[in-house]
N, CA, C, O and the ligand as a Tripos MOL2 file, in Angstrom:
@<TRIPOS>MOLECULE
protein
  249   247    63     0     0
PROTEIN
NO_CHARGES

@<TRIPOS>ATOM
      1 N          44.0050  -12.7070 -105.0530 N.3       1 MET1
      2 CA         43.5210  -13.6890 -106.0240 C.3       1 MET1
      3 C          42.3020  -13.1540 -106.7600 C.2       1 MET1
      4 O          41.4750  -12.4310 -106.2040 O.2       1 MET1
      5 N          42.2230  -13.5270 -108.0040 N.am      2 LYS2
      6 CA         41.0850  -13.0870 -108.8160 C.3       2 LYS2
      7 C          40.4960  -14.2720 -109.5530 C.2       2 LYS2
      8 O          41.1860  -15.2510 -109.8360 O.2       2 LYS2
      9 N          39.2340  -14.1730 -109.8560 N.am      3 ALA3
     10 CA         38.5840  -15.2330 -110.6090 C.3       3 ALA3
     11 C          38.0360  -14.6690 -111.9170 C.2       3 ALA3
     12 O          37.5450  -13.5420 -111.9750 O.2       3 ALA3
     13 N          38.1330  -15.4680 -112.9390 N.am      4 CYS4
     14 CA         37.6600  -15.0640 -114.2590 C.3       4 CYS4
     15 C          36.1390  -15.1320 -114.3110 C.2       4 CYS4
     16 O          35.5530  -16.1180 -113.8650 O.2       4 CYS4
     17 N          35.4950  -14.1130 -114.8430 N.am      5 ARG5
     18 CA         34.0390  -14.0870 -114.9140 C.3       5 ARG5
     19 C          33.5090  -15.0160 -116.0050 C.2       5 ARG5
     20 O          32.3380  -15.3970 -115.9800 O.2       5 ARG5
     21 N          34.3430  -15.3710 -116.9370 N.am      6 HIS6
     22 CA         33.8890  -16.2180 -118.0370 C.3       6 HIS6
     23 C          34.0030  -17.6960 -117.7190 C.2       6 HIS6
     24 O          33.0300  -18.4380 -117.8490 O.2       6 HIS6
     25 N          35.1940  -18.1320 -117.3010 N.am      7 CYS7
     26 CA         35.3850  -19.5740 -117.0750 C.3       7 CYS7
     27 C          35.6140  -19.9010 -115.6110 C.2       7 CYS7
     28 O          35.7300  -21.0760 -115.2620 O.2       7 CYS7
     29 N          35.6820  -18.8900 -114.7350 N.am      8 ARG8
     30 CA         35.8320  -19.0550 -113.2900 C.3       8 ARG8
     31 C          37.2160  -19.5050 -112.8260 C.2       8 ARG8
     32 O          37.3940  -19.7910 -111.6420 O.2       8 ARG8
     33 N          38.1660  -19.5740 -113.6930 N.am      9 LEU9
     34 CA         39.5100  -19.9520 -113.2750 C.3       9 LEU9
     35 C          40.0860  -18.9110 -112.3180 C.2       9 LEU9
     36 O          39.9710  -17.7080 -112.5520 O.2       9 LEU9
     37 N          40.7070  -19.3880 -111.2350 N.am     10 ILE10
     38 CA         41.2940  -18.4780 -110.2680 C.3      10 ILE10
     39 C          42.7490  -18.2130 -110.6210 C.2      10 ILE10
     40 O          43.5180  -19.1350 -110.8930 O.2      10 ILE10
     41 N          43.1070  -16.9550 -110.6100 N.am     11 THR11
     42 CA         44.4720  -16.5360 -110.8860 C.3      11 THR11
     43 C          45.1110  -16.0860 -109.5850 C.2      11 THR11
     44 O          44.6050  -15.1850 -108.9170 O.2      11 THR11
     45 N          46.2160  -16.7110 -109.2290 N.am     12 TYR12
     46 CA         46.8620  -16.3840 -107.9640 C.3      12 TYR12
     47 C          47.8600  -15.2430 -108.1010 C.2      12 TYR12
     48 O          48.2310  -14.6030 -107.1160 O.2      12 TYR12
     49 N          48.2820  -15.0010 -109.3140 N.am     13 ASP13
     50 CA         49.2430  -13.9370 -109.5710 C.3      13 ASP13
     51 C          48.5160  -12.6010 -109.7030 C.2      13 ASP13
     52 O          47.7870  -12.3720 -110.6670 O.2      13 ASP13
     53 N          48.7270  -11.7140 -108.7120 N.am     14 LYS14
     54 CA         48.0320  -10.4240 -108.6880 C.3      14 LYS14
     55 C          48.3510   -9.5490 -109.8840 C.2      14 LYS14
     56 O          47.5370   -8.7240 -110.2990 O.2      14 LYS14
     57 N          49.5340   -9.7320 -110.4340 N.am     15 LYS15
     58 CA         49.9600   -8.8790 -111.5400 C.3      15 LYS15
     59 C          49.2920   -9.2680 -112.8550 C.2      15 LYS15
     60 O          49.3030   -8.5040 -113.8200 O.2      15 LYS15
     61 N          48.7250  -10.4390 -112.8780 N.am     16 LYS16
     62 CA         48.1020  -10.9130 -114.1120 C.3      16 LYS16
     63 C          46.8000  -10.1810 -114.3960 C.2      16 LYS16
     64 O          45.9590  -10.0170 -113.5110 O.2      16 LYS16
     65 N          46.6480   -9.7550 -115.6040 N.am     17 GLU17
     66 CA         45.4380   -9.0310 -115.9930 C.3      17 GLU17
     67 C          44.5830   -9.8840 -116.9190 C.2      17 GLU17
     68 O          43.5010   -9.4750 -117.3390 O.2      17 GLU17
     69 N          45.0820  -11.0710 -117.2270 N.am     18 ARG18
     70 CA         44.4310  -11.9070 -118.2130 C.3      18 ARG18
     71 C          44.2790  -13.3360 -117.6970 C.2      18 ARG18
     72 O          45.1620  -13.8560 -117.0140 O.2      18 ARG18
     73 N          43.1830  -13.9460 -118.0200 N.am     19 CYS19
     74 CA         42.9380  -15.3240 -117.6190 C.3      19 CYS19
     75 C          43.7920  -16.2770 -118.4600 C.2      19 CYS19
     76 O          43.8870  -16.1350 -119.6800 O.2      19 CYS19
     77 N          44.4160  -17.2600 -117.7760 N.am     20 ASP20
     78 CA         45.2560  -18.2380 -118.4770 C.3      20 ASP20
     79 C          44.4430  -19.1630 -119.3750 C.2      20 ASP20
     80 O          44.9440  -19.6970 -120.3640 O.2      20 ASP20
     81 N          43.2200  -19.3330 -119.0190 N.am     21 HIS21
     82 CA         42.3800  -20.3140 -119.7040 C.3      21 HIS21
     83 C          41.6990  -19.7340 -120.9420 C.2      21 HIS21
     84 O          41.8650  -20.2540 -122.0460 O.2      21 HIS21
     85 N          40.9400  -18.6670 -120.7590 N.am     22 CYS22
     86 CA         40.1450  -18.1550 -121.8750 C.3      22 CYS22
     87 C          40.6400  -16.7990 -122.3810 C.2      22 CYS22
     88 O          40.0620  -16.2140 -123.2970 O.2      22 CYS22
     89 N          41.7340  -16.3060 -121.7590 N.am     23 ASN23
     90 CA         42.3550  -15.0720 -122.2270 C.3      23 ASN23
     91 C          41.5080  -13.8240 -121.9840 C.2      23 ASN23
     92 O          41.7870  -12.7610 -122.5390 O.2      23 ASN23
     93 N          40.4850  -13.9560 -121.1620 N.am     24 SER24
     94 CA         39.6260  -12.8210 -120.8600 C.3      24 SER24
     95 C          40.3170  -11.8790 -119.8680 C.2      24 SER24
     96 O          41.1100  -12.3180 -119.0340 O.2      24 SER24
     97 N          40.0110  -10.5950 -119.9660 N.am     25 THR25
     98 CA         40.5540   -9.6390 -119.0020 C.3      25 THR25
     99 C          39.5000   -9.2930 -117.9580 C.2      25 THR25
    100 O          39.7050   -8.4200 -117.1160 O.2      25 THR25
    101 N          38.3820   -9.9830 -118.0250 N.am     26 ASP26
    102 CA         37.2740   -9.7260 -117.1050 C.3      26 ASP26
    103 C          37.4460  -10.5420 -115.8220 C.2      26 ASP26
    104 O          36.7820  -11.5610 -115.6300 O.2      26 ASP26
    105 N          38.3490  -10.0830 -114.9430 N.am     27 LEU27
    106 CA         38.6390  -10.7900 -113.7060 C.3      27 LEU27
    107 C          38.0040  -10.0700 -112.5260 C.2      27 LEU27
    108 O          37.9230   -8.8420 -112.5010 O.2      27 LEU27
    109 N          37.5530  -10.8540 -111.5470 N.am     28 SER28
    110 CA         36.8940  -10.2760 -110.3850 C.3      28 SER28
    111 C          37.5440  -10.7390 -109.0900 C.2      28 SER28
    112 O          37.9080  -11.9060 -108.9490 O.2      28 SER28
    113 N          37.6850   -9.8210 -108.1550 N.am     29 GLY29
    114 CA         38.2210  -10.1780 -106.8470 C.3      29 GLY29
    115 C          37.1280  -10.6520 -105.9080 C.2      29 GLY29
    116 O          37.4010  -11.0870 -104.7890 O.2      29 GLY29
    117 N          35.8930  -10.5630 -106.3690 N.am     30 ASP30
    118 CA         34.7480  -10.9190 -105.5460 C.3      30 ASP30
    119 C          34.1660  -12.2600 -105.9930 C.2      30 ASP30
    120 O          33.3530  -12.3230 -106.9150 O.2      30 ASP30
    121 N          34.5940  -13.3220 -105.3290 N.am     31 TYR31
    122 CA         34.0980  -14.6490 -105.6790 C.3      31 TYR31
    123 C          33.9970  -15.4800 -104.4120 C.2      31 TYR31
    124 O          34.5510  -15.1060 -103.3780 O.2      31 TYR31
    125 N          33.3040  -16.5930 -104.4810 N.am     32 SER32
    126 CA         33.1970  -17.4560 -103.3100 C.3      32 SER32
    127 C          33.2750  -18.9240 -103.7030 C.2      32 SER32
    128 O          32.7820  -19.3260 -104.7560 O.2      32 SER32
    129 N          33.8990  -19.7120 -102.8450 N.am     33 GLY33
    130 CA         34.0090  -21.1460 -103.0740 C.3      33 GLY33
    131 C          35.1070  -21.4730 -104.0580 C.2      33 GLY33
    132 O          35.2500  -20.8080 -105.0840 O.2      33 GLY33
    133 N          35.8770  -22.4910 -103.7510 N.am     34 ILE34
    134 CA         36.9260  -22.8960 -104.6850 C.3      34 ILE34
    135 C          36.7800  -24.3860 -104.9790 C.2      34 ILE34
    136 O          36.6790  -25.2010 -104.0610 O.2      34 ILE34
    137 N          36.7710  -24.7290 -106.2400 N.am     35 ALA35
    138 CA         36.7780  -26.1260 -106.6500 C.3      35 ALA35
    139 C          38.1310  -26.4250 -107.2630 C.2      35 ALA35
    140 O          38.5740  -25.7460 -108.1900 O.2      35 ALA35
    141 N          38.7840  -27.4510 -106.7330 N.am     36 VAL36
    142 CA         40.0720  -27.8490 -107.3060 C.3      36 VAL36
    143 C          39.8140  -28.9810 -108.2840 C.2      36 VAL36
    144 O          39.4130  -30.0780 -107.8950 O.2      36 VAL36
    145 N          40.0460  -28.7030 -109.5430 N.am     37 ILE37
    146 CA         39.8130  -29.7060 -110.5830 C.3      37 ILE37
    147 C          41.1590  -30.3030 -111.0100 C.2      37 ILE37
    148 O          42.0050  -29.6160 -111.5830 O.2      37 ILE37
    149 N          41.3330  -31.5670 -110.7260 N.am     38 THR38
    150 CA         42.5980  -32.2110 -111.1030 C.3      38 THR38
    151 C          42.3940  -33.1770 -112.2650 C.2      38 THR38
    152 O          43.3270  -33.4950 -113.0020 O.2      38 THR38
    153 N          41.1670  -33.6280 -112.4080 N.am     39 ASN39
    154 CA         40.8730  -34.5810 -113.4630 C.3      39 ASN39
    155 C          39.5280  -34.2420 -114.1070 C.2      39 ASN39
    156 O          38.5070  -34.8590 -113.8030 O.2      39 ASN39
    157 N          39.5450  -33.2530 -114.9970 N.am     40 PRO40
    158 CA         38.3020  -32.7030 -115.5630 C.3      40 PRO40
    159 C          37.4010  -33.7530 -116.2000 C.2      40 PRO40
    160 O          36.1780  -33.6270 -116.1370 O.2      40 PRO40
    161 N          37.9830  -34.8010 -116.8190 N.am     41 GLU41
    162 CA         37.1590  -35.8020 -117.5070 C.3      41 GLU41
    163 C          36.3360  -36.6260 -116.5290 C.2      41 GLU41
    164 O          35.2670  -37.1320 -116.8710 O.2      41 GLU41
    165 N          36.8450  -36.7550 -115.3080 N.am     42 LYS42
    166 CA         36.1600  -37.6240 -114.3580 C.3      42 LYS42
    167 C          35.4310  -36.8500 -113.2620 C.2      42 LYS42
    168 O          34.7960  -37.4490 -112.3940 O.2      42 LYS42
    169 N          35.5190  -35.5310 -113.3000 N.am     43 SER43
    170 CA         34.9330  -34.7280 -112.2310 C.3      43 SER43
    171 C          33.5180  -34.2690 -112.5610 C.2      43 SER43
    172 O          33.2690  -33.6910 -113.6200 O.2      43 SER43
    173 N          32.5980  -34.5340 -111.6400 N.am     44 GLU44
    174 CA         31.2160  -34.0890 -111.8240 C.3      44 GLU44
    175 C          31.1090  -32.5720 -111.7450 C.2      44 GLU44
    176 O          30.3330  -31.9530 -112.4720 O.2      44 GLU44
    177 N          31.8970  -31.9840 -110.8540 N.am     45 ILE45
    178 CA         31.8850  -30.5180 -110.7160 C.3      45 ILE45
    179 C          32.3640  -29.8710 -112.0100 C.2      45 ILE45
    180 O          31.8000  -28.8790 -112.4710 O.2      45 ILE45
    181 N          33.3990  -30.4400 -112.5810 N.am     46 ALA46
    182 CA         33.9360  -29.9030 -113.8300 C.3      46 ALA46
    183 C          32.8780  -29.9220 -114.9260 C.2      46 ALA46
    184 O          32.7540  -28.9720 -115.6990 O.2      46 ALA46
    185 N          32.1220  -31.0070 -114.9850 N.am     47 LYS47
    186 CA         31.0590  -31.1080 -115.9850 C.3      47 LYS47
    187 C          30.0020  -30.0430 -115.7500 C.2      47 LYS47
    188 O          29.5400  -29.3870 -116.6830 O.2      47 LYS47
    189 N          29.6270  -29.8830 -114.4870 N.am     48 LYS48
    190 CA         28.6300  -28.8910 -114.1140 C.3      48 LYS48
    191 C          29.0530  -27.4860 -114.4850 C.2      48 LYS48
    192 O          28.2580  -26.6930 -114.9900 O.2      48 LYS48
    193 N          30.3230  -27.1870 -114.2260 N.am     49 LEU49
    194 CA         30.8230  -25.8420 -114.4720 C.3      49 LEU49
    195 C          31.3590  -25.6730 -115.8870 C.2      49 LEU49
    196 O          31.8150  -24.5950 -116.2690 O.2      49 LEU49
    197 N          31.2970  -26.7530 -116.6580 N.am     50 ASN50
    198 CA         31.7770  -26.7060 -118.0320 C.3      50 ASN50
    199 C          33.2930  -26.4610 -118.1320 C.2      50 ASN50
    200 O          33.7500  -25.6400 -118.9270 O.2      50 ASN50
    201 N          34.0400  -27.1740 -117.3300 N.am     51 ILE51
    202 CA         35.4820  -26.9880 -117.2720 C.3      51 ILE51
    203 C          36.1680  -28.1940 -117.9210 C.2      51 ILE51
    204 O          35.8090  -29.3410 -117.6570 O.2      51 ILE51
    205 N          37.1440  -27.9210 -118.7590 N.am     52 ASN52
    206 CA         37.8510  -29.0400 -119.3810 C.3      52 ASN52
    207 C          39.3620  -28.9400 -119.2030 C.2      52 ASN52
    208 O          40.1310  -29.6160 -119.8860 O.2      52 ASN52
    209 N          39.7680  -28.0840 -118.2740 N.am     53 LYS53
    210 CA         41.1920  -27.9200 -118.0130 C.3      53 LYS53
    211 C          41.3910  -27.9100 -116.4980 C.2      53 LYS53
    212 O          40.6000  -27.3050 -115.7730 O.2      53 LYS53
    213 N          42.4480  -28.5790 -116.0160 N.am     54 LYS54
    214 CA         42.6050  -28.6160 -114.5670 C.3      54 LYS54
    215 C          43.0850  -27.2870 -114.0040 C.2      54 LYS54
    216 O          43.7360  -26.4900 -114.6800 O.2      54 LYS54
    217 N          42.7350  -27.0800 -112.7360 N.am     55 GLY55
    218 CA         43.0930  -25.8190 -112.0830 C.3      55 GLY55
    219 C          42.1700  -25.5440 -110.9210 C.2      55 GLY55
    220 O          41.3680  -26.3950 -110.5360 O.2      55 GLY55
    221 N          42.2840  -24.3510 -110.3600 N.am     56 HIS56
    222 CA         41.4030  -23.9450 -109.2630 C.3      56 HIS56
    223 C          40.3250  -23.0320 -109.8340 C.2      56 HIS56
    224 O          40.6210  -22.0780 -110.5540 O.2      56 HIS56
    225 N          39.0780  -23.3330 -109.5060 N.am     57 TYR57
    226 CA         37.9760  -22.5610 -110.0500 C.3      57 TYR57
    227 C          37.0730  -22.0390 -108.9470 C.2      57 TYR57
    228 O          36.8570  -22.7130 -107.9400 O.2      57 TYR57
    229 N          36.5590  -20.8610 -109.1350 N.am     58 ALA58
    230 CA         35.5970  -20.2930 -108.1920 C.3      58 ALA58
    231 C          34.2310  -20.8660 -108.4880 C.2      58 ALA58
    232 O          33.8830  -21.0740 -109.6510 O.2      58 ALA58
    233 N          33.4500  -21.1250 -107.4510 N.am     59 LEU59
    234 CA         32.0990  -21.6410 -107.6720 C.3      59 LEU59
    235 C          31.1460  -20.5110 -108.0540 C.2      59 LEU59
    236 O          30.2250  -20.6940 -108.8500 O.2      59 LEU59
    237 N          31.3890  -19.3400 -107.4680 N.am     60 LYS60
    238 CA         30.5560  -18.1830 -107.7840 C.3      60 LYS60
    239 C          31.4420  -16.9620 -107.9930 C.2      60 LYS60
    240 O          32.3130  -16.6770 -107.1710 O.2      60 LYS60
    241 N          31.2280  -16.2510 -109.0720 N.am     61 VAL61
    242 CA         31.9420  -14.9980 -109.3240 C.3      61 VAL61
    243 C          30.9290  -13.8960 -109.4710 C.2      61 VAL61
    244 O          29.9870  -14.0070 -110.2560 O.2      61 VAL61
    245 N          31.1140  -12.8490 -108.7320 N.am     62 ARG62
    246 CA         30.1760  -11.7270 -108.8040 C.3      62 ARG62
    247 C          30.7030  -10.6270 -109.6910 C.2      62 ARG62
    248 O          30.0410   -9.6030 -109.8660 O.2      62 ARG62
    249 ZN         38.8310  -17.3960 -118.0080 Zn       63 ZN63
@<TRIPOS>BOND
     1     1     2 1
     2     2     3 1
     3     3     4 2
     4     3     5 am
     5     5     6 1
     6     6     7 1
     7     7     8 2
     8     7     9 am
     9     9    10 1
    10    10    11 1
    11    11    12 2
    12    11    13 am
    13    13    14 1
    14    14    15 1
    15    15    16 2
    16    15    17 am
    17    17    18 1
    18    18    19 1
    19    19    20 2
    20    19    21 am
    21    21    22 1
    22    22    23 1
    23    23    24 2
    24    23    25 am
    25    25    26 1
    26    26    27 1
    27    27    28 2
    28    27    29 am
    29    29    30 1
    30    30    31 1
    31    31    32 2
    32    31    33 am
    33    33    34 1
    34    34    35 1
    35    35    36 2
    36    35    37 am
    37    37    38 1
    38    38    39 1
    39    39    40 2
    40    39    41 am
    41    41    42 1
    42    42    43 1
    43    43    44 2
    44    43    45 am
    45    45    46 1
    46    46    47 1
    47    47    48 2
    48    47    49 am
    49    49    50 1
    50    50    51 1
    51    51    52 2
    52    51    53 am
    53    53    54 1
    54    54    55 1
    55    55    56 2
    56    55    57 am
    57    57    58 1
    58    58    59 1
    59    59    60 2
    60    59    61 am
    61    61    62 1
    62    62    63 1
    63    63    64 2
    64    63    65 am
    65    65    66 1
    66    66    67 1
    67    67    68 2
    68    67    69 am
    69    69    70 1
    70    70    71 1
    71    71    72 2
    72    71    73 am
    73    73    74 1
    74    74    75 1
    75    75    76 2
    76    75    77 am
    77    77    78 1
    78    78    79 1
    79    79    80 2
    80    79    81 am
    81    81    82 1
    82    82    83 1
    83    83    84 2
    84    83    85 am
    85    85    86 1
    86    86    87 1
    87    87    88 2
    88    87    89 am
    89    89    90 1
    90    90    91 1
    91    91    92 2
    92    91    93 am
    93    93    94 1
    94    94    95 1
    95    95    96 2
    96    95    97 am
    97    97    98 1
    98    98    99 1
    99    99   100 2
   100    99   101 am
   101   101   102 1
   102   102   103 1
   103   103   104 2
   104   103   105 am
   105   105   106 1
   106   106   107 1
   107   107   108 2
   108   107   109 am
   109   109   110 1
   110   110   111 1
   111   111   112 2
   112   111   113 am
   113   113   114 1
   114   114   115 1
   115   115   116 2
   116   115   117 am
   117   117   118 1
   118   118   119 1
   119   119   120 2
   120   119   121 am
   121   121   122 1
   122   122   123 1
   123   123   124 2
   124   123   125 am
   125   125   126 1
   126   126   127 1
   127   127   128 2
   128   127   129 am
   129   129   130 1
   130   130   131 1
   131   131   132 2
   132   131   133 am
   133   133   134 1
   134   134   135 1
   135   135   136 2
   136   135   137 am
   137   137   138 1
   138   138   139 1
   139   139   140 2
   140   139   141 am
   141   141   142 1
   142   142   143 1
   143   143   144 2
   144   143   145 am
   145   145   146 1
   146   146   147 1
   147   147   148 2
   148   147   149 am
   149   149   150 1
   150   150   151 1
   151   151   152 2
   152   151   153 am
   153   153   154 1
   154   154   155 1
   155   155   156 2
   156   155   157 am
   157   157   158 1
   158   158   159 1
   159   159   160 2
   160   159   161 am
   161   161   162 1
   162   162   163 1
   163   163   164 2
   164   163   165 am
   165   165   166 1
   166   166   167 1
   167   167   168 2
   168   167   169 am
   169   169   170 1
   170   170   171 1
   171   171   172 2
   172   171   173 am
   173   173   174 1
   174   174   175 1
   175   175   176 2
   176   175   177 am
   177   177   178 1
   178   178   179 1
   179   179   180 2
   180   179   181 am
   181   181   182 1
   182   182   183 1
   183   183   184 2
   184   183   185 am
   185   185   186 1
   186   186   187 1
   187   187   188 2
   188   187   189 am
   189   189   190 1
   190   190   191 1
   191   191   192 2
   192   191   193 am
   193   193   194 1
   194   194   195 1
   195   195   196 2
   196   195   197 am
   197   197   198 1
   198   198   199 1
   199   199   200 2
   200   199   201 am
   201   201   202 1
   202   202   203 1
   203   203   204 2
   204   203   205 am
   205   205   206 1
   206   206   207 1
   207   207   208 2
   208   207   209 am
   209   209   210 1
   210   210   211 1
   211   211   212 2
   212   211   213 am
   213   213   214 1
   214   214   215 1
   215   215   216 2
   216   215   217 am
   217   217   218 1
   218   218   219 1
   219   219   220 2
   220   219   221 am
   221   221   222 1
   222   222   223 1
   223   223   224 2
   224   223   225 am
   225   225   226 1
   226   226   227 1
   227   227   228 2
   228   227   229 am
   229   229   230 1
   230   230   231 1
   231   231   232 2
   232   231   233 am
   233   233   234 1
   234   234   235 1
   235   235   236 2
   236   235   237 am
   237   237   238 1
   238   238   239 1
   239   239   240 2
   240   239   241 am
   241   241   242 1
   242   242   243 1
   243   243   244 2
   244   243   245 am
   245   245   246 1
   246   246   247 1
   247   247   248 2
@<TRIPOS>SUBSTRUCTURE
     1 MET1         2 RESIDUE 1 A MET
     2 LYS2         6 RESIDUE 1 A LYS
     3 ALA3        10 RESIDUE 1 A ALA
     4 CYS4        14 RESIDUE 1 A CYS
     5 ARG5        18 RESIDUE 1 A ARG
     6 HIS6        22 RESIDUE 1 A HIS
     7 CYS7        26 RESIDUE 1 A CYS
     8 ARG8        30 RESIDUE 1 A ARG
     9 LEU9        34 RESIDUE 1 A LEU
    10 ILE10       38 RESIDUE 1 A ILE
    11 THR11       42 RESIDUE 1 A THR
    12 TYR12       46 RESIDUE 1 A TYR
    13 ASP13       50 RESIDUE 1 A ASP
    14 LYS14       54 RESIDUE 1 A LYS
    15 LYS15       58 RESIDUE 1 A LYS
    16 LYS16       62 RESIDUE 1 A LYS
    17 GLU17       66 RESIDUE 1 A GLU
    18 ARG18       70 RESIDUE 1 A ARG
    19 CYS19       74 RESIDUE 1 A CYS
    20 ASP20       78 RESIDUE 1 A ASP
    21 HIS21       82 RESIDUE 1 A HIS
    22 CYS22       86 RESIDUE 1 A CYS
    23 ASN23       90 RESIDUE 1 A ASN
    24 SER24       94 RESIDUE 1 A SER
    25 THR25       98 RESIDUE 1 A THR
    26 ASP26      102 RESIDUE 1 A ASP
    27 LEU27      106 RESIDUE 1 A LEU
    28 SER28      110 RESIDUE 1 A SER
    29 GLY29      114 RESIDUE 1 A GLY
    30 ASP30      118 RESIDUE 1 A ASP
    31 TYR31      122 RESIDUE 1 A TYR
    32 SER32      126 RESIDUE 1 A SER
    33 GLY33      130 RESIDUE 1 A GLY
    34 ILE34      134 RESIDUE 1 A ILE
    35 ALA35      138 RESIDUE 1 A ALA
    36 VAL36      142 RESIDUE 1 A VAL
    37 ILE37      146 RESIDUE 1 A ILE
    38 THR38      150 RESIDUE 1 A THR
    39 ASN39      154 RESIDUE 1 A ASN
    40 PRO40      158 RESIDUE 1 A PRO
    41 GLU41      162 RESIDUE 1 A GLU
    42 LYS42      166 RESIDUE 1 A LYS
    43 SER43      170 RESIDUE 1 A SER
    44 GLU44      174 RESIDUE 1 A GLU
    45 ILE45      178 RESIDUE 1 A ILE
    46 ALA46      182 RESIDUE 1 A ALA
    47 LYS47      186 RESIDUE 1 A LYS
    48 LYS48      190 RESIDUE 1 A LYS
    49 LEU49      194 RESIDUE 1 A LEU
    50 ASN50      198 RESIDUE 1 A ASN
    51 ILE51      202 RESIDUE 1 A ILE
    52 ASN52      206 RESIDUE 1 A ASN
    53 LYS53      210 RESIDUE 1 A LYS
    54 LYS54      214 RESIDUE 1 A LYS
    55 GLY55      218 RESIDUE 1 A GLY
    56 HIS56      222 RESIDUE 1 A HIS
    57 TYR57      226 RESIDUE 1 A TYR
    58 ALA58      230 RESIDUE 1 A ALA
    59 LEU59      234 RESIDUE 1 A LEU
    60 LYS60      238 RESIDUE 1 A LYS
    61 VAL61      242 RESIDUE 1 A VAL
    62 ARG62      246 RESIDUE 1 A ARG
    63 ZN63       249 GROUP 0 **** ****
């Protein structure tokens, strides 16, 4: 699994070189914490992390 350095979206497909959300190729295998966002409009974590699309997000990406 990899996490995007820009929007923190986690990609479960190892073959993927691009983030589904922001199209960045800057993915990192070194991240910690996972936030599952199912309802971005109502989630405090989503607001904090600036997320507006549902998915799994890393809390920290190195
Ligand atoms: Zn991204």
